[in-house]
C-alpha positions in Angstrom: -128.6 12.0 -74.9 -125.5 12.9 -72.8 -124.1 11.7 -69.5 -125.9 14.5 -67.6 -129.3 13.4 -69.0 -128.6 9.8 -68.1 -127.8 10.8 -64.5 -130.9 13.0 -64.4 -133.1 10.1 -65.5 -131.5 7.8 -62.9 -132.2 10.5 -60.2 -135.8 10.9 -61.3 -136.4 7.1 -61.3 -134.8 6.9 -57.8 -137.3 9.6 -56.6 -140.1 7.7 -58.4 -139.3 4.4 -56.6 -138.9 6.2 -53.3 -142.4 7.8 -53.8 -143.8 4.4 -54.8 -142.4 2.9 -51.5 -143.8 5.7 -49.3 -147.1 6.4 -51.0 -148.9 9.7 -51.7 -149.8 10.4 -48.1 -146.3 10.2 -46.7 -144.9 12.1 -49.8 -147.3 15.0 -49.2 -146.9 14.8 -45.4 -143.2 15.8 -45.7 -143.8 19.1 -47.3 -147.4 19.7 -46.0 -146.4 18.7 -42.5 -143.5 21.2 -42.4 -145.7 24.0 -43.8 -148.6 23.2 -41.5 -146.4 22.8 -38.4 -144.8 26.2 -39.2 -148.1 28.0 -39.5 -149.5 26.4 -36.3 -146.3 27.3 -34.4 -146.6 30.9 -35.5 -150.3 31.4 -34.9 -150.9 28.9 -32.0 -147.6 28.6 -30.1 -147.5 26.3 -27.1 -147.5 28.6 -24.1 -144.2 27.9 -22.5 -142.1 30.4 -20.4 -138.9 29.9 -22.4 -138.8 33.1 -24.4 -138.4 32.8 -28.2 -137.8 29.1 -27.9 -141.5 28.5 -27.6 -141.9 28.8 -31.4 -139.2 26.3 -32.1 -140.6 23.9 -29.5 -144.1 24.4 -30.8 -142.9 23.7 -34.4 -141.2 20.5 -33.3 -144.2 19.3 -31.3 -146.7 20.1 -34.0 -144.4 18.5 -36.7 -144.1 15.3 -34.5 -147.9 15.1 -34.0 -148.6 15.7 -37.7 -146.0 13.1 -38.7 -147.6 10.5 -36.4 -151.1 11.3 -37.8 -149.9 11.0 -41.4 -148.0 7.8 -40.6 -151.1 6.2 -39.0 -153.3 7.4 -41.9 -150.9 5.9 -44.4 -150.8 2.6 -42.6 -154.6 2.4 -42.4 -154.9 3.1 -46.2 -152.2 0.5 -47.0 -154.6 -2.1 -45.5 -157.4 -1.2 -47.9 -157.9 -1.5 -51.6 -156.7 2.2 -51.9 -153.1 1.1 -51.3 -152.4 0.7 -55.0 -153.8 4.1 -55.7 -151.8 5.7 -52.8 -148.6 4.0 -54.0 -149.1 5.0 -57.7 -149.8 8.6 -56.9 -146.8 8.6 -54.5 -144.6 7.4 -57.4 -145.9 10.3 -59.5 -145.3 12.9 -56.8 -141.9 11.3 -56.1 -140.9 11.7 -59.8 -142.2 15.3 -59.8 -140.1 16.0 -56.7 -137.0 14.6 -58.4 -137.6 16.7 -61.4 -138.0 19.8 -59.3 -134.8 19.0 -57.4 -132.9 18.7 -60.7 -134.4 21.9 -62.1 -133.2 23.8 -58.9 -129.8 22.2 -59.2 -129.6 23.2 -62.9 -130.7 26.7 -62.2 -128.0 27.1 -59.6 -125.4 25.7 -62.0 -126.6 28.0 -64.8 -125.5 31.1 -62.9 -122.0 29.7 -62.3 -119.2 30.8 -64.7 -118.3 27.2 -65.5 -121.8 26.5 -67.0 -121.0 28.4 -70.2 -117.8 26.6 -70.7 -119.1 23.1 -70.2 -120.0 21.4 -73.5 -121.6 18.4 -71.9 -124.1 20.6 -70.1 -124.9 22.5 -73.3 -125.9 19.2 -75.0 -128.2 18.2 -72.1 -131.9 18.2 -72.9 -133.0 18.8 -69.3 -130.4 21.5 -68.8 -131.4 23.4 -72.0 -135.1 23.1 -71.0 -134.2 24.6 -67.6 -132.5 27.5 -69.3 -135.8 28.2 -71.2 -137.7 28.3 -67.9 -135.2 30.5 -66.2 -136.3 33.9 -67.7 -140.0 33.1 -67.0 -139.1 32.1 -63.4 -136.9 35.1 -62.9 -139.5 37.6 -64.0 -142.1 35.9 -61.8 -139.9 36.0 -58.8 -139.0 39.7 -59.4 -142.6 40.6 -59.7 -143.4 38.8 -56.4 -140.4 40.2 -54.6 -141.1 43.8 -55.7 -144.6 43.8 -54.2 -144.8 46.0 -51.2 -144.3 44.1 -48.0 -146.5 44.5 -44.9 -144.2 46.9 -43.2 -144.1 49.2 -46.2 -147.9 49.2 -46.3 -148.1 50.0 -42.6 -145.6 52.8 -43.0 -143.6 52.2 -39.8 -142.1 55.3 -38.4 -138.3 55.5 -38.4 -136.2 57.9 -36.3 -133.4 59.9 -37.9 -131.5 62.5 -36.0 -134.3 63.0 -33.5 -137.0 63.4 -36.2 -139.8 61.0 -37.0 -139.7 60.0 -40.7 -142.1 57.8 -42.5 -140.6 55.1 -44.7 
């Protein structure tokens, strides 16, 4: 086990304790609240006469409301026997979040020229595992990114030198 792995374990343990402190509901509310607030702000924007800013204001309002709801729910659960269950699953989600953060960091490092020259990285267990995941992840992303987008399916007309051309 090398220095990189020791630091990685410390980071994962830090995320684990942070998740234990917050609990499952608040751990999930961070990501889920952002996604739900985004979806609500796009499909149900608050009707304000401030142009494009209404989406940003809607997002902030929805996120604030959802954060309050999740916080109240978490506090209510912490006063019941489910508190231990909430905290335990929060620790698990926190550790998983820490692992995902490290994998993303290692994926970014792996495309840098210095990664091939660093002997400490090449001895790291987590870094080498990330390198094994990289081709699978890359092919998955390429497949997803090469799917036709909505505008390609709709065949939006484009003007070129006075002629209408379908894309």
